[in-house]
N, C-alpha and C positions, 0 to 999 in steps of 0.2 A: 212514777205515779202508780199507786196501788189503789184499786177500786173494786170492792166486793171480791169476787172470785176471778176477776179479770186482772191480768198482770201486764203492765207495760214497763219495759226497761229502758231507761235513759242513762247512758254512761259516757264518760269522757274516754278518750282514746288510750291514755296511759295510766291514769290513776284509778284502777279498778281492783279492789281486794275481794269484795263480794258484791255482786250486782243486786241480788234480791233474795229475801227469805220471807216468804209469806204463804199462808194457807198450806203449810207442809211441803212447799216446793222450794228447793235451793238451787240457785245457779252460781257456780263457783267462779273464781277469778281466772285471769289468764295465766294459769299455772297448772302443773300436774300435782297429784297427791304425793306425799312422802313415799319414795319407793322402798324404804326400809334399809336395813343393813344385813348382809349375810351373817349367819351364825358362824362364829370363829373368823370374822372378817372385819373390815373397816371400809368406810365410805369417804371418798374425796369429793367435796363439793356440797354446798348447802343451798344453792339456788335452784328452785324448781320451776322457774318461769319458762314459758314456751320458748324453745330454741336453746335452752341451757343444757349442759351435759353434766353427768356425774359419773365417776369411775370408782372402782373398788379394788381392794387388795385383801390378802388373807394372812392370818397368823402363821407363825413358823410351824412347819409340819403339814400345812394345807396348801392346796393349789386351787386357783380360780377356774370355774367351769368354762367361762369364756371371757376374753380380755376386752371385748368391744364395749366402749362406754354407752350408757343409756342417754338418749336424747328425748327431751320433753317435746312432743309433737303438737301440732295445732289442734288436734282432736282431744287434747288434755290427757293423752295416754303416753306412757314411755315406749320407746322404740323396741325394747326387748324385755323379757322377764328378768327379774332380779337374779343375778348369778349366785351360785353356791360355792362354798369353800369345801372342797372334797378332801377328806382325810386320807393320807397315804397309808396303805396297808401292807403291800408286799414290796420289799426292797431287796434287790439282788446284789450281793457282794462279789459273786463269781458265777460264770455261766459258760460252759463249753461242752456241747453235745455234737455228735456226728450229724452234720447238716443233712436234713431231709430224711434221715433214717431213725434218729432218736429225737423225741420231742416231748415237751411238757405242756399239758393242758391245764388251764385255770378256769374255773366256773364258780358260780355262787348259788345256783338253783338245783344242783344235783345232776343236771343233764350236761353231757359233754358233746352233744350234737352241734350246738352253737356256743362254744366256749367264749369267755371273755378274751382269752389270749391263747394262741398256739405258738410256742416258742421252740426254736431250733437253731443250730449253728453255734458260733462262738462270740457273737455280739452281745454285750451286756444289755439286758432289757431295761426299759424305763420302769419306773415305779408303776404298780398296778393297783387300782382301786377294786376292792371286792369285799363282800360282806357288809356293805354299808346301806343297803336298801331295804331294811326292815326284817331280814331273816337272820342277820348277824352270823352267817356261816359262809365259808369258802371251801372249795374242794380242789385238790391237785391230783393229776393223773400223769404218771411218767410212762411213756411207751418207748421200747427199745427193741432193735433186732439182734442185739448182743454180738454183733460182728466185730466192732471196734470199741475199745474202752477209752474214754476221755475223762477229763477232770470232773464232769458233772456240774452241779449247781449248788449254791449256798444262798438261802433265803432267810431274811429276817421278817417275822410277822409280828406286828404290834397290836395287841388286843386292847380295845377301848372299854372303859367302864361304861355301863349302860346308864347314862345320866338322863334325867327328865328334860323335856323341852321347856323353853322359856315361854312366858305368857305372850300369846300372839296378839293380844289386844282385842278390841271390839269395834266393829264397823260403826262409824258415825251414823246416827239415825237408825241404829239397829240394836239387836239383842243377841246374847250368846247363851246357849244352854250347855253347861258343863264348866267346872272350875278346877279340875285336876289335870295335870300335865305330864303324867307318868307314861312310860312306854306302853303303847297300844291304846291310850286314852283317846276318846273321840269328843270333839266339840262341834256343835251345830249352830247355825246362824240364821236369823230371820231379820226382816226390816219392818220399820214402823209403817203405819198406813200412809199411803201416798208415795211409797218408795218401793223399788224392786231391787232384788239381789243380783249383782253382777259378780260372777265367780262361782266357786263350788260352795254348796250349802253345808258341807261337812269336811273336817280335817282330822287326821289321825297323827298322833305323835310317833314318829319313826325312831326317835332316840338314836342310840349308837354314838359314834364319834362326832357326828354332825349335829345332834340334838335338834333336828329339824321336823317341821310339820309336812304332811304329805302334799299340801298345796298352799299357795299364798292366801293371806287374809282377803275374803271378799269385801265388796263395798256396796253401800246402799245408794242408789241413784234415784233422784226425784222423777216421778212420772208426770209429765205435763199433759193434761187432758185438753179437750177442745175449748176449755175456758181460758187457756193460757195463750196469750198473744205476745209477740216480740216486736 
């Protein structure tokens, strides 16, 4: 029953798609919002009801940031943020250095005080992600005491074309300021009257191999005032 500015919701237990939409206030169904699909990835599962799970995979040449499926929880939020598909940058075909005397440092911000990796010995390192976080650069530093000579190392580095980001969409019941999606472009978001923004108000296109925005798309949530009753 809807009366004036007062809202009373009467719903059955199982068949609820949208409980009410009145006076600028929306109460959604027993489900989570579409979590999206990672750039360069794929989603398994189309059911977003509470208790359901969705999982993700990545295109060839990319790997998932975390393997744990997302679960739609009772608060209508997913249990984890959307994973990303990270592009593989450094791939080692050979590696043999004097253990703990010769080593290779890998960084992406120009500082080797806290490198992404410090590699030594003769075990072939795993692939290393670098240069994908907005600066599009990576640096290597090889340190040796020159006492013993070994094979050294061989690295393949794949450079990515700086592609624009995809259209991130627009929050329901909201607006977007900005319509270009090139590297470094910024989009800002706001909500209609009666709604508040959840998430960041601004995103930046990081581009690179992942073609991703700096944050997930925010959403507009209805603000229920003292005139709302359930």
